[in-house]
DRENBADO-893996 format. One record per atom (N, C-alpha, C, CB): residue in three letters; y, x, z. Coordinates in steps of 0.2 Angstrom, whole numbers, plus 5000, padded with zeros to 4 digits. Glycine has a CB too. Layout:
alaYXZ ...
end
This chain:
glu485852995151 glu486453005156 glu486753085155 glu486152985164 gly487353075155 gly487753135154 gly487853155148 gly487553175157 ala487953225146 ala487953255140 ala487553315140 ala488653275138 ser487653355134 ser487453415134 ser487753475137 ser487353425130 gly487353525137 gly487653585142 gly488253625138 gly486953635144 ala488453675142 ala488953715141 ala488753795140 ala489453695146 gly489153825137 gly488953885136 gly489253945142 gly489253905129 arg489454015142 arg489554045145 arg490354055146 arg489254105144 ala490554055140 ala491254055139 ala491454025133 ala491354125139 gly492254025132 gly492453985126 gly492653925128 gly492053975121 pro492753885124 pro492953785125 pro492153775127 pro493153725115 pro492253715131 pro491753675132 pro491353655126 pro491953615137 pro490653645126 pro490353625119 pro490453555120 pro489453655118 lys490153535113 lys490353465112 lys489753415114 lys490453465106 arg490053375118 arg489453315120 arg489353275114 arg489753255126 leu488853235114 leu488753185109 leu489253155108 leu488153145110 lys489453125102 lys489953065102 lys489852995106 lys490053035095 met490452985108 met490452925113 met490052865110 met491252895115 thr489952855105 thr489452795101 thr489052815100 thr489652755095 glu488652865103 glu487952885101 glu487652905108 glu488052945096 glu486952885108 glu486552905114 glu486452965115 glu486052875114 gln486452995121 gln486353055121 gln485653095122 gln486653065125 his485253095119 his484653125118 his484453165114 his484253075118 pro484653235114 pro484753295110 pro484153315109 pro485153335112 thr483453315111 thr482853335108 thr482453255106 thr482453395113 ser482753215104 ser482253155100 ser482053165094 ser482653095099 pro481453165093 pro480953175087 pro481353145081 pro480253125087 pro481153165074 pro481553125070 pro481353065068 pro481753145064 leu481553025066 leu481352935066 leu481052945058 leu482352875065 ser480352935058 ser480052925052 ser479852865050 ser479452955052 ser480152805054 ser480052745050 ser480352685056 ser479152725049 pro480652635053 pro481052585056 pro480552555061 pro481252525050 ala480752545066 ala480652515073 ala480252445072 ala481252505077 pro479852415073 pro479552345071 pro480052295075 pro478752345075 leu480052235070 leu480552185072 leu480152155080 leu480752125065 pro480652155084 pro480452115091 pro480252045089 pro481152105097 glu479852005094 glu479751945093 glu480251905096 glu479151945095 val480451855092 val480951805094 val480551745097 val481251775088 ile480751745103 ile480251705109 ile480651645113 ile480051775115 ser480251605116 ser480651555118 ser480851575125 ser480151485117 leu481351545130 leu481451565136 leu480951565140 leu481951545139 leu480551515141 leu479951495146 leu479451555143 leu479651405144 ser479351565136 ser478751625136 ser479051685136 ser478351625130 trp479851715137 trp479951775139 trp479951775148 trp480551785135 trp480051735150 trp480151735158 trp479351755160 trp480451645161 ser478851705157 ser478151715158 ser477951785158 ser477851685154 ala478251825151 ala477951885149 ala478351935152 ala477951905141 thr478751935155 thr479151975160 thr479151965168 thr479751975159 ser478751925169 ser478751915177 ser478151965180 ser478651815178 ser477851995177 ser477352045181 ser477652115179 ser476452045180 leu478352125177 leu478652185177 leu478852205183 leu479152175174 asp478852275186 asp479052305191 asp479752325191 asp478652365193 gln480052325186 gln480652325185 gln481052255183 gln480752385180 arg481852265186 arg482252195183 arg482152185177 arg483152215184 arg482252125174 arg482352095168 arg483052115165 arg482252015168 leu482952145160 leu483752165158 leu483752125150 leu483852265156 leu484452105151 leu484552065146 leu485252085143 leu484451985148 leu485352085135 leu485952095133 leu486252045130 leu485952155128 asp486652005131 asp486951955129 asp487551975123 asp487251915136 leu487351975117 leu487751995111 leu488051935108 leu487352025107 arg488151865111 arg488551825110 arg489451835110 arg488451775114 pro489651805106 pro490551815107 pro490651805114 pro491151765103 ser491051825116 ser491351815124 ser491651765125 ser491751875126 ser491851725119 ser492251665122 ser491851595117 ser493151665120 glu491151605115 glu490751555112 glu490651495114 glu490251575111 leu491051445111 leu490951375113 leu490951345107 leu491551345119 thr490351295106 thr490451245100 thr490951185102 thr489551215099 lys491151165095 lys491751115095 lys491651055101 lys491951075087 gln490951045102 gln490750995106 gln490950995113 gln490250995106 gln490851055114 gln490851105123 gln491551095122 gln490451205123 gln491851115117 gln492751135119 gln493051055122 gln493251175110 gln492850995117 gln492950935116 gln492950905125 gln492550905110 gln492250925128 gln492050895134 gln492250955138 gln491250875135 his492551005137 his492851045143 his492251075145 his493151005148 gln491751095143 gln491351125145 gln491351195146 gln490951115142 gln491051235151 gln491051305152 gln490551345147 gln490951325159 arg490651405146 arg490151445142 arg489551455147 arg490451535138 arg488951435144 arg488251445149 arg487951515148 arg487751395146 ser487751545154 ser487351595156 ser486751585159 ser487751645159 leu486551645161 leu485851615164 leu485951685170 leu484951625158 ser485551655177 ser485651695183 ser485151675188 ser486351675185 his484751745189 his484251755194 his484251835196 his483651735190 pro484051825204 pro483951885206 pro483551935203 pro483851875210 ser483151925199 ser482851975194 ser482951985189 ser482451975192 leu483651965187 leu483951975180 leu484652005180 leu483951915176 thr484552065176 thr485152085175 thr485452065168 thr485252175176 ile485952035167 ile486352005161 ile486952045159 ile486651945163 ala487052085154 ala487752115153 ala487952095146 ala487752195154 ser488452075146 ser488752055139 ser489152105136 ser489251995139 leu489052105128 leu489152155123 leu489252115118 leu488652215123 pro489752095115 pro489852045108 pro489652085103 pro490752015106 leu489152055099 leu488952095093 leu489452135088 leu488552045089 asp489952105089 asp490352135084 asp490752195088 asp490852085080 gln490552215093 gln490952265097 gln490252315099 gln491452235103 val489852305096 val489152345099 val489252415097 val488352315095 lys489352435091 lys489452495087 lys489852535092 lys489752495080 ala490552515091 ala490952545095 ala490952565103 ala491352515094 arg490452525105 arg490352515113 arg489652525114 arg490552455117 ser489452575110 ser488652585111 ser488352635118 ser488452615104 phe488952665120 phe488752695126 phe488752645133 phe489352735127 glu488852585131 glu488652525136 glu487952505135 glu489052465136 leu487652525130 leu486952515130 leu486552545134 leu486752535126 pro485952525137 pro485352565140 pro485252615137 pro484852535141 ala484952665140 ala484552725138 ala484052715132 ala484252765144 arg484152755127 arg483552745122 arg482752725124 arg483452795119 his482652755130 his481852765133 his481952685137 his481752845139 val482452655137 val482352595142 val482252515138 val483252605148 gln481752485139 gln481652415138 gln482052375140 gln480952405140 phe482252325134 phe482652265138 phe482652215131 phe483552295141 ser482852155131 ser482952115127 ser483552075125 ser482452065128 ile483752045120 ile484352035117 ile484351945116 ile484352085109 leu485051925119 leu485251865117 leu485651855111 leu485551855122 val485551815106 val485951815101 val486251745100 val485551845094 ser486651735097 ser486951645095 ser486551635090 ser487851635093 ala486551555091 ala486151525086 ala486651495082 ala485651475089 asp486851545078 asp487551545072 asp487451525068 asp487951595070 asp487951505063 asp488051505055 asp487851575053 asp488751485052 asp487651595046 asp487551655043 asp488151675043 asp487451645037 asp488251755044 asp488951785044 asp488951815037 asp489051845051 val489551865037 val489551915031 val489451965035 val490351925026 gly489052015033 gly488852085036 gly489052135031 gly488052095037 lys488652195031 lys488852255028 lys488852235020 lys488252315029 asn489452265016 asn489452265010 asn489352175007 asn488852305009 gly489752135012 gly489852075010 gly488952035009 gly490252065003 val488552065011 val487952025013 val487951975018 val487452075015 val487651915016 val487651865022 val487051875026 val487651805020 met487151885033 met486751905039 met486751865044 met486851955041 ser486251845047 ser486251795053 ser486251855060 ser485351745052 ser486351825065 ser486551865072 ser486051905074 ser486751815078 ile485351885071 ile484751925072 ile484851985068 ile484151885071 gln484951975063 gln484852015057 gln485452075058 gln484951965049 arg485952055061 arg486552095062 arg486352135068 arg487252065064 ala486252105073 ala485952155079 ala485452205078 ala485752105084 thr484852165074 thr484152215073 thr484452275068 thr483452165070 gln484852265063 gln485152325060 gln485452385063 gln485552305056 phe485752355068 phe486152415072 phe485652445076 phe486852395076 leu485252405080 leu484952415085 leu484152455084 leu485052355088 leu483852435077 leu483352455076 leu483252505071 leu482952405076 tyr483652485066 tyr483652525060 tyr484252575059 tyr483752475054 pro484352635064 pro484952675063 pro484852725057 pro485152725070 asp485552705054 asp485552745048 asp486152815049 asp485852695042 arg486252825054 arg486652875057 arg486452935057 arg486952875062 val486652995054 val486353045056 val486653105060 val486253065050 ala486253135064 ala486653185069 ala486953245066 ala486153205075 ser487253285070 ser487553345066 ser487053395064 ser488153395071 asn486453385066 asn485753415065 asn485453375059 asn485253415073 lys485553395053 lys485353355047 lys484553325048 lys485453395040 asn484153355050 asn483553355051 asn483253305056 asn483353405053 arg483753275061 arg483653235065 arg483953165066 arg483753265069 lys483753125065 lys483953045065 lys483953025072 lys483352985062 phe484352975072 phe484452945081 phe483852885081 phe485352895083 arg483652885086 arg482952835089 arg483252775089 arg482452845097 pro482852725086 pro483152645088 pro483152635096 pro482852585085 trp483352575098 trp483452555105 trp482752525105 trp484052515108 lys482452515114 lys481752485114 lys482052405115 lys481252525120 val482052365110 val482052305111 val481552265112 val482352285106 gln481352225116 gln480652195119 gln480652135115 gln480452185128 phe481152085116 phe481052015115 phe481852005111 phe480951965123 ile481851945108 ile482551915104 ile482451845108 ile482351905093 leu483051825111 leu483051755113 leu483651725109 leu483151755121 val483651665107 val484051635104 val484551575108 val483751605099 ala485151575108 ala485551545112 ala485651465109 ala486251595112 asn485051435109 asn485151365106 asn485051315111 asn484651355100 asp485051245108 asp485151185115 asp484351205118 asp485251075113 val483651225114 val483051235118 val483151275122 val482551245116 leu483451345122 leu483551385127 leu483851365134 leu484051415123 trp484351325133 trp484851305138 trp484451245142 trp485751285135 lys483951215138 lys483551155142 lys483051195147 lys483151105135 glu482651245143 glu482151275146 glu482551315153 glu481751345141 ala483151335152 ala483451375158 ala483551315163 ala484251405155 asn483751255162 asn483851215166 asn483151195171 asn484151165162 glu482651195167 glu481951185169 glu481651255174 glu481451155163 leu481951315173 leu481751365176 leu482451375181 leu481651435171 asn482851325184 asn483351335188 asn483651395187 asn483151325194 ile483851425181 ile484251505180 ile484651485176 ile483751565178 leu485051415173 leu485651405171 leu486151425175 leu485651345169 his486751455172 his487251455177 his487851475171 his487051515185 pro488551435175 pro489151425170 pro489351495170 pro489651385172 ala489651525165 ala490051585165 ala490651585162 ala489851635162 ala491051625163 ala491851615161 ala491851605154 ala492351675162 thr492351595152 thr492451595144 thr492651665142 thr492951535141 gly492851695144 gly493151775142 gly493851775140 gly492751815136 thr494251715142 thr494951705140 thr495351755145 thr495151635141 asn495051765151 asn495451795157 asn495151855156 asn495451755164 lys495651905154 lys495351975155 lys495452025162 lys495752005149 val495751985166 val495652015173 val495052005177 val496251985178 val494752055179 val494152045182 val494352045190 val493452095180 ser493951995193 ser494151975200 ser493752025204 ser493851885201 pro494252065209 pro493852115211 pro493152085217 pro494352165215 ser493152025219 ser492652015220 ser491852005216 ser492851965223 lys491952015211 lys491552025206 lys491152085205 lys491852015202 leu491452145208 leu491152205207 leu490752225212 leu491652255206 pro490152285210 pro490152305202 pro489952255198 pro489652365201 leu490352245191 leu490052215186 leu489152225184 leu490452225181 pro488852185181 pro488152205178 pro488152255174 pro487752165174 arg487852295174 arg487752355168 arg487052365167 arg488152435170 leu486852385162 leu486152415158 leu486252475158 leu485952395150 trp486852505158 trp486752585158 trp486652595164 trp487352625155 glu486552685165 glu486452705172 glu486952765172 glu485752705174 ala487252765179 ala487552835178 ala486952895181 ala488252845184 asp487252945180 asp486753005180 asp486452995189 asp487153095178 gly485853035189 gly485453025195 gly485953045201 gly484853065194 met486153125200 met486453145204 met487053105208 met486453205203 val487453085202 val488153045204 val487952975207 val488553015197 arg487252935207 arg487152895209 arg486752885216 arg486952875205 asn486352955217 asn485952945221 asn486153005227 asn485152945218 val486553045226 val486753095230 val487553095232 val486553165227 leu488053105226 leu488653095227 leu488953025231 leu488953105221 leu488752985227 leu488952925229 leu488952905237 leu488652875226 pro488252905239 pro488152915246 pro488552955252 pro487652925245 leu488753015248 leu489153075251 leu489853035251 leu489053145248 leu490153005248 leu490852985246 leu490952915249 leu490952975237 his490452875251 his490452825256 his490552855263 his489852775256 thr490152905266 thr490052935271 thr490652955273 thr489652975272 his490952995269 his491753035268 his492252975270 his492053075258 arg492152925266 arg492752885268 arg492752835275 arg492852835261 gln492252835276 gln492252805283 gln492452845288 gln491652785285 ser492352915288 ser492452955293 ser493252975292 ser492053025293 asn493552995287 asn494253005283 asn494652955279 asn494153045280 asn494552895284 asn494952825280 asn495652825279 asn494852755285 asn496152895281 asn496652895280 asn496852925274 asn496852905284 asp496152985272 asp496353015268 asp496352985261 asp495953075269 arg496853015256 arg496653005248 arg496253035245 arg497053005244 met495753005240 met495253035236 met495453035231 met494653015236 cys495253085228 cys495453105220 cys494853125218 cys496053165219 ile494453075212 ile493853095209 ile494053115202 ile493253045208 trp493753195200 trp493853215194 trp493153225190 trp494253285194 asp492853195187 asp492453195182 asp492553235175 asp492453145181 met492253305176 met492353355172 met492053345165 met492153415175 ala492353345159 ala491953335154 ala491653275154 ala491453375154 ser492153215154 ser491853145155 ser491553115149 ser492253105157 gly491653125144 gly491353095138 gly491553025139 gly490653115136 ala491152985138 ala491252905138 ala491452875144 ala490652865135 gly491352915149 gly491552905156 gly491252865160 gly492152885156 arg490552855159 arg490052805162 arg490052815170 arg489352815159 asp490152895172 asp489952905178 asp490552905182 asp489752965179 ala491152895179 ala491752905182 ala491852825184 ala492352945178 val491652775179 val491752715180 val491252685185 val491752675174 phe490752705186 phe490152685190 phe490452715199 phe489352725187 leu490752755198 leu491052785204 leu491652745208 leu491352855203 ala491952725202 ala492652695203 ala492452605205 ala493052695196 glu491952595202 glu491752525204 glu491452515210 glu491252495199 glu490952565211 glu490552565219 glu491052575224 glu489952635219 leu491452615223 leu491752635229 leu492352565229 leu492152715230 leu492652555224 leu493252495225 leu492852435228 leu493552475218 ser492152415226 ser491852365227 ser491552355236 ser491252365221 ser491452435239 ser491352445245 ser491952425250 ser491052505245 ala492552465246 ala493152455250 ala493452375251 ala493752495246 ile493252345245 ile493352255245 ile492952225250 ile493052225240 arg492352235250 arg491852215256 arg492152235263 arg491152255255 thr492252295264 thr492552315271 thr493052285273 thr492752365272 phe493652275268 phe494352255270 phe494052175271 phe494952265264 ala493752135267 ala493752065267 ala493352055275 ala493252025260 thr492852095276 thr492752085283 thr493052095288 thr492152105285 thr493552175288 thr494052155294 thr494552115295 thr494252205295 ala494652095288 ala495252045287 ala495151975291 ala495452035278 lys494451965289 lys494151895293 lys494251915302 lys493251895291 asp493851965303 asp493851975309 asp494651985313 asp493552025310 asp495052015310 asp495552015313 asp496151975312 asp495752065313 asn496151945306 asn496651885304 asn496351845299 asn497351905302 pro496251795301 pro495751755295 pro496151725290 pro495251695298 asn496851735291 asn497351705285 asn497551765281 asn498151665289 asp497351835281 asp497651895278 asp497351885272 asp497351965281 thr497951875266 thr497651875260 thr497751935257 thr497951815256 ser497851975259 ser498052045255 ser497452065249 ser498052125261 ser497752085245 ser497452105238 ser497152175238 ser497952085231 ser496752175234 ser496252255233 ser496752295230 ser495352265229 thr497352295229 thr497752345225 thr498052405231 thr498252305221 ser497852395236 ser498052435241 ser497452495241 ser498052405248 thr496852495237 thr496452535236 thr496652595231 thr496052495233 ser497152585228 ser497552625224 ser497852695227 ser498052585223 arg498052675234 arg498252715238 arg497852765240 arg498452685243 trp497252765241 trp496852805244 trp496352825237 trp496452775250 leu496152795233 leu495752815228 leu496052815221 leu495252765229 his495752875217 his496052885211 his495452925207 his496652915213 val495152885200 val494752925198 val494852935191 val494252895200 ala494853015189 ala495153035182 ala494453045178 ala495653105183 ala494553035171 ala493853065167 ala494353105164 ala493253005162 ile494153165163 ile494353235161 ile493953255155 ile494153295167 asp494253265149 asp493853295143 asp494353325138 asp493453245138 gln494153375136 gln494753405130 gln494753385124 gln494653485129 arg494153335122 arg494253305117 arg494453235116 arg493853305114 tyr494853215122 tyr495153155121 tyr495853165118 tyr495253125128 asn495753135111 asn496353115108 asn496653045109 asn496253135101 ala497153025106 ala497452945108 ala496852905107 ala498152915103 arg496552905101 arg496052845101 arg495452845106 arg495652845096 gln495152915107 gln494552925111 gln494852905119 gln494252995110 ser495552925120 ser495852895127 ser495852825128 ser496452915128 lys496052795122 lys496052725123 lys495352695125 lys496252695117 ile494852705120 ile494152695122 ile493952705129 ile493752735118 val494152755132 val493852775139 val494252735144 val493852855141 gln494852735143 gln495452685146 gln495152615147 gln496052685141 asp495152585141 asp494852515140 asp494252495143 asp494752495133 phe493752555143 phe493152545146 phe493352535155 phe492752605144 phe493752575157 phe493952575164 phe494252495165 phe494552635165 glu494752465161 glu495052395161 glu494452355161 glu495552375155 arg494052345157 arg493452305156 arg493152295163 arg493052335151 arg492852355165 arg492652355172 arg492952335179 arg492552405173 gly493652335178 gly494052295182 gly494352365187 gly493652235187 val494252415183 val494452485190 val495052525186 val493652565191 gly495452485181 gly495852525177 gly496552525181 gly495952485169 his496652495187 his497252525191 his497152575195 his497552475195 ile496552605197 ile496452665200 ile496152725195 ile495952645205 ser496252705189 ser495852765186 ser496252795181 ser495352735182 ser496252855177 ser496652885172 ser496152915167 ser497252945175 val496452935163 val496052965157 val496453025156 val495952925150 val496253095155 val496653155156 val496553205150 val496653185162 lys496753225145 lys496553275140 lys496653345144 lys497053275133 ala496153395144 ala496153445147 ala495653505145 ala496053435152 asn495753565142 asn495453615141 asn495253635147 asn495753675137 leu494553625147 leu493953645153 leu493753715152 leu493253605153 ser493953765148 ser493653835148 ser493953875152 ser493653855142 lys494653865156 lys494753905161 lys494853865167 lys495353945159 trp494753895173 trp494853865179 trp495553855180 trp494653905184 asp495953895178 asp496753895179 asp497053825177 asp497053945175 ile496653805172 ile496953735171 ile496853685174 ile496953715165 met496353675176 met496053625181 met496453645188 met495153615182 arg496353695190 arg496953705197 arg497553685195 arg496953785199 asp497853705190 asp498653675190 asp498653585190 asp499153695181 ile498153555189 ile498053485187 ile497953465195 ile497353475182 leu497653485198 leu497453475205 leu498253485210 leu496853545208 ser498353535208 ser499153555212 ser499653495211 ser499553635209 ala499653475204 ala500053435202 ala500053355206 ala499753435195 glu499353355206 glu499053285210 glu499253285216 glu498253265210 asp499053335220 asp499253355227 asp499953345230 asp499153425228 arg500353355225 arg501153355227 arg501253275225 arg501653405221 lys500953235223 lys501153165221 lys501153125229 lys500653125214 asp500653145233 asp500653115240 asp500753165245 asp500153085241 ser501353175249 ser501553225253 ser501453195260 ser502153255252 glu501353135260 glu501153085268 glu500453085269 glu501253005268 arg500053095265 arg499353105268 arg498853165264 arg498853035268 ser498353185268 ser497953225266 ser497553205259 ser497553255271 val497353255254 val497053235248 val496353265249 val497553255241 thr495853245247 thr495153255246 thr494953255239 thr494653215251 asn494853335236 asn494753315229 asn494053325229 asn495053365224 val493653285224 val493053285222 val492953305214 val492653215223 leu492553365213 leu492553395206 leu491853375205 leu492853475206 tyr491653365200 tyr490853355198 tyr490853355189 tyr490553275202 cys490253375188 cys490053375181 cys489453365180 cys490153415178 val489253335173 val488553305173 val488353335165 val488553205174 arg487953385166 arg487753405159 arg488153455155 arg487553355156 phe488653485160 phe489253525158 phe489253585163 phe489953475158 phe489353655160 phe489253715164 phe489553775161 phe488553725165 ile489953795163 ile490453855160 ile490353905166 ile491253835159 arg489953955165 arg490054005172 arg490754045175 arg489554045170 ser491054055169 ser491754085172 ser492054025175 ser492254105166 phe492253965173 phe492553915176 phe492253905184 phe492553845172 val491753895184 val491253885190 val491353935195 val490553875188 gln491253995193 gln491354065196 gln492054065199 gln491354115191 ser492554045194 ser493254065197 ser493453995202 ser493954075189 met493253935201 met493253885207 met493053905212 met492853835205 ala492453915213 ala492053955219 ala492454005222 ala491353995217 lys492854035221 lys493154085223 lys493954075224 lys493054135219 cys494254015223 cys494954005222 cys495053985230 cys495153935217 ser495654035231 ser496054015239 ser496153965239 ser496654045241 thr496653925235 thr497153885234 thr496653805235 thr497653905227 leu496053815235 leu495853755236 leu495753715243 leu495253755232 gly495953655245 gly495953645250 gly495253635254 gly496453595251 gly495353625260 gly494753625265 gly494453545263 gly495053635273 gly493853545263 gly493553465261 gly493453455255 gly493953425262 thr493653495250 thr493453485242 thr492853485242 thr493653545238 ile492653435238 ile491953445237 ile491853465227 ile491453365240 phe491253485228 phe491053505221 phe490353495219 phe491253575219 ala490153445214 ala489553425212 ala489253445206 ala489553375212 ile488653445204 ile488453455196 ile487853445196 ile488653515192 ser487653415190 ser486953395188 ser486953435181 ser486853295188 his486453475182 his486453525176 his485753545175 his486953585176 phe485553575169 phe484953605168 phe484753665172 phe484853625160 cys484253665174 cys483953735178 cys483353745179 cys483953745184 ile483253815179 ile482453835181 ile482353805187 ile482353925183 ala481653785187 ala481253745192 ala481353815197 ala480453715190 lys480953865198 lys480953915202 lys481053975200 lys480453905204 gln481354015204 gln481654085203 gln481054125199 gln481954125210 gly481354155195 gly480854205190 gly480454155184 gly480154245196 asp480454105185 asp480254065180 asp480654075173 asp480254005184 ser480354055168 ser480854055162 ser480953965159 ser480454105154 trp481453965156 trp481553905151 trp481153905146 trp482253885148 thr480853835146 thr480253825140 thr480453775134 thr479453795143 trp480953745137 trp481153675133 trp481753715126 trp481653605140 asp481753685120 asp481953695114 asp482753685116 asp481553655107 his483053635121 his483653625120 his483853615129 his483853555115 pro484353625130 pro484853675129 pro484653745128 pro485153675133 asn484953785126 asn484953855125 asn484953885131 asn485553885122 pro484253935132 pro484253965139 pro484953995142 pro483654035140 asp485454025138 asp485954065141 asp486453985145 asp486354115133 thr486353945143 thr486653885147 thr486353855153 thr486753835143 val485753885154 val485353865160 val485453895165 val484753855160 leu485453865172 leu485553895177 leu484853915181 leu485953845181 glu484953985184 glu484454005188 glu484253975194 glu484554055188 arg483753955196 arg483653925203 arg484053915208 arg483253935206 asn484353985211 asn484753995216 asn485454015214 asn484454035221 glu485554005208 glu486154035205 glu486854005208 glu486154025198 leu486853935210 leu487353905214 leu487453915220 leu487353845213 arg486853905223 arg486953925231 arg487153995232 arg486253915235 asp486854045227 asp487054115228 asp487854115228 asp486754175222 leu488154085223 leu488854075222 leu489254055227 leu488954045218 phe489054015229 phe489353955233 phe489453985241 phe488853895232 thr488954015242 thr488654045250 thr488954115250 thr487754045251 cys489254145245 cys489454205245 cys490054215251 cys489654225239 pro490054255254 pro490654265260 pro491354275256 pro490454355266 ile491754255260 ile492454265257 ile492554325257 ile492954235260 asn492354375262 asn492554445261 asn491954495260 asn493054485267 ala491554455255 ala491054505253 ala491254565250 ala490654475249 gly490954625253 gly491054695250 gly491554735255 gly491254695242 ser491754695260 ser492254715265 ser491954755268 ser492354665270 ser492054815271 ser491854875277 ser491854835284 ser492554945277 thr492254785283 thr492154765292 thr491554715292 thr493154705297 gly491254705287 gly490454665288 gly490554605287 gly489954685295 thr490154555287 thr490254475285 thr489854455289 thr490154445277 ser489954385290 ser489454325295 ser489454265291 ser489754305303 ser488954225293 ser489054155290 ser489554125291 ser488554125293 thr490054135295 thr490654085297 thr491054115290 thr491054105305 asp490954155286 asp491554185283 asp491354155276 asp491754285283 glu490754115275 glu490654075269 glu491154025267 glu490054045269 ala491454035261 ala491953975259 ala491653905258 ala492353995253 trp491053905257 trp490853835255 trp490253815258 trp490653825248 glu490153765260 glu489553735263 glu489053705260 glu489753685267 val488653705258 val488153675254 val487753625257 val487653725252 leu487953565254 leu487653485256 leu487053475253 leu488153425255 his486953485247 his486353475243 his486153525239 his486453425240 asp485453535237 asp485253575233 asp484553555232 asp485453645235 glu484353525225 glu483653505224 glu483453505216 glu483553435227 ile482953505216 ile482853505208 ile482553435207 ile482253565205 ala482753405201 ala482553345199 ala482353355191 ala483153285200 leu482153285189 leu481853285182 leu482353245179 leu480953255181 asp482453245173 asp482953205169 asp482653145166 asp483153245163 ser483053095166 ser482653025164 ser482253025158 ser483052965164 asp482553075153 asp482353045145 asp481753095144 asp483053055137 his481853165145 his481253195143 his480953245148 his481353235137 gly480953235153 gly480753275160 gly480853345161 gly479953285161 arg481453355159 arg481753435158 arg482053435166 arg482553445150 thr482053505169 thr482153505176 thr483053515177 thr481553565178 met483153475180 met483853485182 met483953505191 met484053415180 ile484553525191 ile484853545198 ile485353485200 ile485153635199 his485153475206 his485753425208 his486053465214 his485553345210 phe486653485214 phe486953525220 phe487753495221 phe486853605218 val487653505227 val488453475231 val488753535237 val488453395236 ala489253555236 ala489553595241 ala490053565243 ala489753655239 arg490353585248 arg491053575252 arg491453625255 arg490953525256 lys491953645252 lys492553695255 lys492653685262 lys493353685251 arg492453725267 arg492753745273 arg493353735274 arg492553785274 
end
């Protein structure tokens, strides 16, 4: 989840590259991971039946894979479907470029590969789909910026091969499901949110999203602009866009059915009240396209944008917000600013004291934090200078507007209301994080 932390001053620190998983304290990889077992669907279904978690399956087949016989018979591309199964499609030839859509490296999952003929792989070597998939997922040869640390392999548990036997067994298990052929690039709004094997940050998922749902219910005439600062690959931004859009569509469908059964209005009206922006100073033309394509694939391109901006100074972000506010003079705008594993003290301090931010503005952050006041940071990453003190954010955002005034202050003088302030553990290494949310009064 998220990216590495930032320093006190200067430009925002680099997050890991978009095509690399973000586990900065991973140990060096001393030996290749063992090859997972190639297993039948019946055996896989039985072996994973006792798991407390959902079955996770990465479908690496080409998105339009159909045999000549299937094409002649006008058959649909086959897939699997079951309430306990999450299956996400990521064509094998796109895995490296889209590895940010893979599960976190500590999450166990299985892969489904084509029963295809041998294909030409690296350096002209003939390779099967299984060899190509395992070469990337299990034998990483890419070296991080730290020359002494290599990337860990992904935790692939089993390999399934999409042959006739598998589809026969799927039919026996009653989990055979026809899937779209992939020729239509437009995602139906009714399908949102799409299946995903990656997860958004815990704060975004469990704290910010419920808050935004509640806000939307009570302020349904407002326009909501969500700003993911130092967004990187954009997973958190995509997550919020999908979840909020799908919720709005369900609400709209229910209302339309009750009020007018013949109402066929589309979800495009959502763009009038919701906009999600991924912001990062490293977005050149190529990286911007990667993130925008991600939005498009997930069906939320019409309510999103990608912005290149230097986030080392609050004034730059303040000007971006002002420009967005001027676009819609007919309705109130609620700005939601959040960041995950990104923190620059001078930026946040200036934002907290900014008098031009409108009432209702929401700020949320998930970042490394010392668990208890007076304790010290014991992890080797990130640098202690980038780690928050336990009460640092609460003290900053509850500081009275006229603090230091000779007239004295009261609690009503506080510019921000703290909505959430708790310590949590990160999902990969158990480091302590703060999940903090405040709203401008």
